[in-house]
C-alpha positions as CSV (number, residue, x, y, z in Angstrom):
1,M,273.5,59.3,207.8
2,S,276.1,60.3,205.3
3,N,280.0,59.6,206.5
4,A,281.3,62.7,204.8
5,A,283.9,64.5,206.0
6,P,282.7,68.1,206.7
7,W,283.7,70.2,204.2
8,L,281.5,73.3,204.5
9,H,282.3,76.0,207.2
10,I,280.1,78.5,208.9
11,V,281.6,81.1,210.3
12,G,280.5,83.7,212.9
13,I,281.8,87.2,212.3
14,G,281.9,90.6,214.2
15,E,282.4,94.2,213.7
16,D,286.3,93.3,214.9
17,G,286.3,90.9,211.7
18,M,289.5,88.7,211.5
19,D,290.5,90.2,215.1
20,G,288.0,88.8,217.0
21,L,288.2,85.3,215.8
22,T,290.7,82.4,217.2
23,P,293.8,81.4,215.4
24,A,291.9,78.3,214.5
25,T,289.0,79.7,212.9
26,R,291.2,82.5,211.3
27,A,293.1,79.6,209.5
28,V,289.8,77.9,208.2
29,I,288.9,81.3,206.5
30,E,292.4,82.1,205.3
31,A,292.6,78.5,203.5
32,A,289.4,78.7,202.2
33,D,288.7,78.3,198.2
34,V,285.4,79.8,198.3
35,I,283.9,82.2,200.8
36,I,280.0,83.4,200.5
37,G,278.5,86.1,202.3
38,G,277.2,89.3,202.3
39,E,279.1,92.7,201.4
40,R,279.6,93.5,204.7
41,H,280.9,90.1,205.6
42,H,283.3,90.6,202.9
43,S,284.7,93.6,203.7
44,L,285.4,92.4,207.3
45,T,287.8,89.7,205.7
46,P,289.8,91.7,202.9
47,D,293.2,90.2,202.9
48,V,292.0,86.5,202.1
49,S,292.5,85.3,198.3
50,A,289.5,83.2,198.3
51,Q,286.8,83.2,195.3
52,R,284.0,85.7,196.4
53,I,280.6,85.3,196.2
54,A,277.6,87.1,197.5
55,W,274.4,86.2,198.6
56,P,272.5,84.4,196.0
57,S,269.0,86.0,194.5
58,P,266.6,84.5,195.7
59,F,268.3,83.5,199.0
60,D,266.9,80.0,198.6
61,A,269.5,79.7,195.8
62,L,272.1,79.5,198.8
63,I,271.9,75.5,199.2
64,E,272.0,74.8,195.3
65,T,275.5,77.3,195.2
66,L,276.8,75.2,198.2
67,E,276.4,72.1,196.7
68,A,277.9,73.1,193.5
69,H,281.2,73.7,195.2
70,K,281.1,70.5,197.3
71,G,284.5,69.0,197.4
72,Q,286.4,72.6,197.7
73,R,286.9,74.0,201.1
74,V,284.0,76.6,201.4
75,V,283.1,78.8,204.3
76,V,279.8,80.7,204.8
77,L,280.3,84.2,207.0
78,A,277.4,84.9,208.9
79,T,277.2,87.4,211.8
80,G,277.7,86.5,215.5
81,D,276.1,83.2,216.2
82,P,275.4,81.5,212.9
83,L,272.7,78.8,214.7
84,W,270.7,81.9,216.3
85,F,268.1,83.3,214.0
86,S,270.9,82.8,211.2
87,V,271.9,81.2,208.1
88,G,273.2,78.3,209.7
89,A,269.8,76.8,210.8
90,R,268.5,77.0,207.0
91,I,271.7,75.5,205.6
92,G,271.6,72.7,208.1
93,R,267.8,71.8,207.3
94,S,269.3,70.8,203.7
95,I,272.7,69.8,204.2
96,P,273.6,66.9,206.8
97,S,274.8,68.4,210.0
98,E,278.0,65.9,209.8
99,Q,279.2,67.6,206.5
100,I,279.1,71.1,208.5
101,T,281.5,72.6,210.9
102,Y,280.0,75.8,212.9
103,H,282.3,78.5,214.2
104,P,280.2,80.6,216.8
105,Q,281.0,84.4,217.3
106,L,279.4,86.6,220.1
107,S,275.7,87.0,219.0
108,A,274.1,90.6,218.9
109,F,271.8,89.0,221.9
110,Q,274.7,88.4,224.2
111,L,276.7,91.7,222.9
112,A,273.4,93.7,223.4
113,S,272.7,92.1,227.0
114,A,276.0,92.9,227.9
115,R,275.5,96.5,226.9
116,M,272.2,97.0,228.6
117,G,273.2,94.6,231.8
118,W,270.4,92.4,231.5
119,S,270.4,88.7,232.3
120,L,269.9,87.2,229.0
121,A,267.8,84.2,230.7
122,D,265.4,86.7,231.7
123,V,265.1,88.4,228.1
124,E,262.9,87.6,225.1
125,T,265.1,87.6,221.8
126,L,263.2,88.3,218.8
127,T,264.1,88.8,215.0
128,V,262.1,90.6,212.3
129,H,264.7,90.6,210.2
130,G,263.3,89.9,206.7
131,R,260.2,88.9,208.2
132,P,256.9,91.4,209.2
133,V,257.6,93.4,212.0
134,S,254.1,93.1,213.5
135,Q,254.9,89.6,214.6
136,M,256.9,91.4,218.0
137,V,253.3,92.6,218.8
138,A,252.5,89.5,220.9
139,F,255.3,89.8,223.5
140,I,254.6,93.5,224.4
141,Q,253.8,92.6,227.9
142,P,254.4,94.9,231.0
143,D,257.9,94.7,232.4
144,Q,259.1,92.5,229.5
145,R,262.4,92.9,228.2
146,L,263.0,92.6,224.4
147,I,265.9,92.3,222.1
148,V,265.0,92.6,218.3
149,L,267.1,91.8,215.7
150,T,265.5,94.7,213.4
151,T,265.1,94.6,209.6
152,G,266.2,98.2,208.9
153,A,267.0,101.9,210.0
154,E,262.8,102.3,210.0
155,T,262.1,99.2,212.3
156,P,262.5,101.2,215.7
157,A,260.1,103.5,214.5
158,Q,257.6,101.2,213.9
159,I,258.2,99.3,216.6
160,A,257.5,102.6,218.8
161,E,254.6,103.1,217.5
162,F,253.0,99.4,218.3
163,L,254.0,100.2,221.8
164,S,253.0,103.7,222.0
165,S,249.2,102.9,220.5
166,R,248.8,99.9,223.0
167,G,249.6,102.3,226.1
168,F,253.3,101.5,226.4
169,G,254.5,104.5,225.2
170,Q,257.0,105.2,228.5
171,S,258.8,102.1,226.9
172,K,262.5,102.5,227.2
173,M,264.2,101.8,223.7
174,T,268.1,101.3,223.4
175,V,269.4,100.8,219.7
176,L,272.8,99.7,219.3
177,A,274.6,99.3,216.2
178,A,278.1,98.0,214.9
179,M,278.7,96.5,218.5
180,G,282.2,95.4,219.1
181,G,283.5,97.7,216.4
182,E,285.3,100.7,216.4
183,N,281.9,102.6,215.4
184,E,279.7,101.2,217.6
185,K,276.9,103.5,218.6
186,R,274.3,103.9,221.1
187,F,270.6,105.7,221.1
188,D,268.5,106.2,223.7
189,G,265.0,107.3,224.2
190,T,260.9,106.5,224.9
191,A,258.5,105.0,222.2
192,D,256.4,108.2,222.9
193,D,259.2,110.6,221.6
194,W,261.5,108.2,219.2
195,N,263.0,110.5,216.5
196,H,266.3,109.0,216.2
197,E,267.7,108.1,212.7
198,V,269.9,105.0,213.2
199,P,272.1,102.9,211.2
200,A,270.6,100.1,209.0
201,F,272.2,97.4,210.8
202,N,271.0,97.5,214.3
203,T,269.9,95.9,217.1
204,L,266.9,97.2,219.2
205,C,266.4,96.6,223.2
206,V,262.9,97.5,224.5
207,E,262.1,97.6,228.2
208,C,258.1,97.5,228.5
209,I,256.7,99.9,230.8
210,A,252.7,99.7,230.9
211,A,250.4,103.1,231.4
212,P,247.3,102.3,233.6
213,D,245.3,102.2,230.3
214,A,247.5,99.7,228.7
215,A,245.9,97.1,226.6
216,L,246.7,94.0,228.2
217,L,247.4,91.0,225.7
218,P,248.6,87.7,227.3
219,R,249.8,85.0,225.5
220,V,247.5,82.6,227.3
221,P,244.3,82.1,225.4
222,G,241.5,83.9,226.5
223,L,241.6,87.7,224.6
224,A,238.9,90.0,225.3
225,D,236.4,89.8,222.6
226,E,236.4,93.6,221.8
227,L,239.8,92.9,220.6
228,F,238.6,91.4,217.4
229,Q,236.8,92.8,214.6
230,S,233.8,90.4,214.1
231,D,230.7,90.3,212.9
232,G,229.3,88.2,216.1
233,T,229.9,84.7,214.9
234,M,233.1,84.2,217.1
235,T,233.9,81.5,219.6
236,K,233.7,83.9,222.8
237,Q,236.7,84.2,225.3
238,E,235.6,81.9,227.8
239,V,235.0,79.0,225.5
240,R,237.8,80.4,223.4
241,A,240.4,79.8,226.2
242,A,239.0,76.1,226.7
243,T,238.9,75.1,223.1
244,V,242.8,76.5,222.8
245,A,243.8,74.9,225.8
246,K,242.3,71.6,224.5
247,L,244.2,72.2,221.1
248,M,247.3,72.2,223.1
249,P,249.5,74.9,221.2
250,M,253.2,73.9,221.0
251,R,256.0,75.2,219.3
252,G,256.3,75.0,215.7
253,A,252.8,73.1,215.7
254,L,250.3,73.7,212.6
255,L,246.7,74.1,213.4
256,W,243.8,73.5,210.7
257,D,241.0,76.3,211.8
258,I,237.9,75.0,210.1
259,G,235.3,77.8,209.3
260,T,237.9,80.2,210.8
261,G,235.7,83.0,210.6
262,C,237.0,86.2,212.1
263,G,240.4,84.0,213.2
264,S,240.5,84.2,216.9
265,V,241.2,80.8,217.5
266,A,243.9,80.3,215.2
267,I,245.2,83.7,216.3
268,E,244.9,82.8,219.8
269,W,246.9,79.4,219.4
270,M,249.8,81.0,217.1
271,R,250.1,83.7,220.1
272,A,250.3,80.7,222.7
273,A,253.3,78.8,221.4
274,R,256.4,80.2,219.6
275,Y,256.4,79.7,215.8
276,A,253.0,78.0,216.2
277,R,251.1,78.1,212.6
278,A,247.7,77.8,211.4
279,I,245.8,77.4,208.4
280,G,242.2,79.2,208.6
281,I,239.6,77.7,206.1
282,E,237.0,80.2,205.4
283,P,234.5,80.5,202.1
284,R,233.1,84.1,203.1
285,A,235.7,86.9,201.8
286,D,234.5,89.6,204.7
287,R,235.2,87.3,207.3
288,R,238.7,86.5,205.8
289,A,239.6,90.1,205.8
290,M,238.3,90.6,209.6
291,A,240.7,87.6,210.3
292,A,243.6,88.9,208.2
293,Q,243.0,92.6,210.1
294,N,243.1,90.8,213.5
295,A,246.0,88.7,212.7
296,L,247.9,91.7,212.2
297,A,246.8,93.5,215.1
298,L,247.8,91.1,217.5
299,G,250.8,90.0,216.4
300,V,250.3,86.9,214.0
301,P,251.0,88.1,210.3
302,K,251.5,84.8,209.2
303,L,248.5,83.4,209.5
304,E,247.2,81.5,206.4
305,L,243.8,82.1,205.0
306,I,242.5,80.3,202.4
307,E,239.0,80.3,200.5
308,G,236.7,77.3,200.5
309,K,234.5,75.1,201.8
310,V,234.7,71.8,203.4
311,P,235.8,69.1,203.2
312,D,236.6,70.2,199.6
313,M,239.4,72.1,200.6
314,L,241.5,70.0,203.0
315,D,242.8,67.7,200.5
316,G,246.4,68.7,199.5
317,L,247.1,70.6,202.9
318,E,249.9,70.2,205.1
319,A,249.1,67.6,207.7
320,P,248.2,69.5,211.1
321,D,249.2,68.7,214.6
322,A,245.7,70.1,215.8
323,I,242.1,70.7,214.1
324,F,239.5,73.2,215.0
325,I,236.2,72.5,213.7
326,G,233.9,75.8,214.5
327,G,232.1,75.5,211.4
328,G,231.3,73.4,208.4
329,L,230.8,70.3,210.7
330,S,229.8,67.0,209.3
331,E,230.6,63.7,209.5
332,E,232.7,63.9,206.0
333,T,234.3,66.8,207.2
334,F,235.4,65.3,210.4
335,N,236.7,61.6,208.8
336,I,239.2,63.6,206.3
337,A,240.2,66.0,209.1
338,W,241.0,62.8,211.7
339,E,242.6,61.0,208.7
340,N,245.1,64.0,208.1
341,L,245.9,64.7,211.7
342,R,248.9,63.4,212.6
343,P,249.8,61.0,215.4
344,L,249.3,62.7,218.9
345,G,247.3,65.0,217.0
346,R,244.2,67.1,219.2
347,L,240.9,67.5,217.4
348,V,238.3,69.9,218.8
349,A,234.7,70.7,217.5
350,N,232.6,73.1,219.0
351,A,228.6,72.7,218.1
352,V,225.8,75.2,219.5
353,T,222.5,74.0,217.2
354,L,220.9,70.9,218.4
355,E,221.4,68.8,215.4
356,S,225.3,69.6,215.5
357,E,225.4,68.6,218.9
358,A,223.6,65.7,217.9
359,L,226.2,64.9,215.4
360,L,229.0,65.2,217.9
361,I,227.2,62.6,220.4
362,A,227.1,60.4,217.6
363,L,230.8,60.8,216.7
364,H,231.9,60.4,220.5
365,Q,230.0,57.1,220.8
366,K,232.0,55.8,217.7
367,H,235.5,57.0,218.5
368,G,235.5,58.2,221.9
369,G,237.3,61.2,223.4
370,Q,235.6,63.7,225.9
371,L,232.2,65.6,225.8
372,A,231.7,68.5,227.9
373,K,228.8,71.4,227.9
374,L,230.1,75.0,228.5
375,Q,227.4,77.3,229.8
376,I,228.6,80.7,230.1
377,S,226.8,83.5,231.8
378,R,227.9,87.5,232.2
379,A,226.7,90.0,234.8
380,E,224.7,92.6,232.6
381,P,222.8,95.5,233.9
382,V,218.7,95.0,234.7
383,G,217.8,98.5,235.1
384,A,219.4,99.4,238.1
385,Y,220.7,96.4,239.0
386,H,222.8,93.3,237.7
387,G,221.6,90.0,236.6
388,W,223.1,86.7,234.9
389,R,222.7,87.0,231.1
390,P,223.4,83.4,229.9
391,S,225.1,82.7,226.5
392,M,223.8,80.2,224.3
393,P,225.6,76.5,225.4
394,V,228.1,74.9,223.4
395,T,229.0,71.4,223.4
396,Q,232.6,70.6,223.0
397,W,234.0,67.3,221.7
398,S,237.6,66.7,222.0
399,L,240.0,63.5,221.5
400,I,243.7,62.9,221.0
401,K,244.6,60.5,218.2
402,R,246.8,57.9,219.3
């Protein structure tokens, strides 16, 4: 841990500029040697005679820019709370926290919840700023309230389309712009009839209202099979729910989905926990294409898909927190996967054929864990009546690396 004194100040600033800051924070800006921020941030602090630097391009060069000015009084200007979906978190991952002083301002989420009269504790707070807009799809639920930091003037219309296409067209939408400033604006409407032209810098509030035929896409695992494009070789709904439960999705955790197929397990993993990540390894291009389409449609556009066969493709991948082996099962694949799995990682392997089942039984005898036989039958028409039609039984082996 470094003992260096703080030399970097990250200041949240609102539409009211210097007037909205505490005297202590104002003094920090007025004493700065270097101020880094966007054009809008610089315009909010016009009467300060510091060296001005715009956001570097590419943005990842920001840390190098900051380090180059170490030893001077450096201020980074951010919007609202610099640690809530903002630049402060990115900087804090590269520069020791004891070298930084944060000066938070009211965030867009706090201001928006106050304008709407919503309890912030009961709202899902999201950002699609500089990120795929489709990632908000996973949060469309009946009676859910969302506050979304948008990526531009076109974002509310894109989200309105997502809502309408899933049976949530009557959802109430409000766009708030320039909150806390003299030019604050508000635009109200519903997803079905949204046609407002809004400023590029805005925050969107959504009250999700479901029609009787709305798509129900809960974030717990077990989505209906028909929601996935598939060639038939997929982990079916009930088995998938049990599989993802054994994999234990957690915030920010990484899954290797070996033999990803149409991506159903990886997609459900990513939907189940905030910022969960997945790498799908699939040799067939047509199945990777289906997995990519499914990921977009179900709100996890960051699913990473790589071409190749196991175990060759496993070397060099980031160590995972969980591994699902749905295809390409072999003792060599297991050994490499197990070696790379992080401590407390979870591994689940499913088998349908007798040969694969025999391998799982042998691995279970050697390594322990849990073996289960999953047999699902669904009621289907038999003439004028109904009967149980069984699917092929699935042998499931699961274990935790301790």
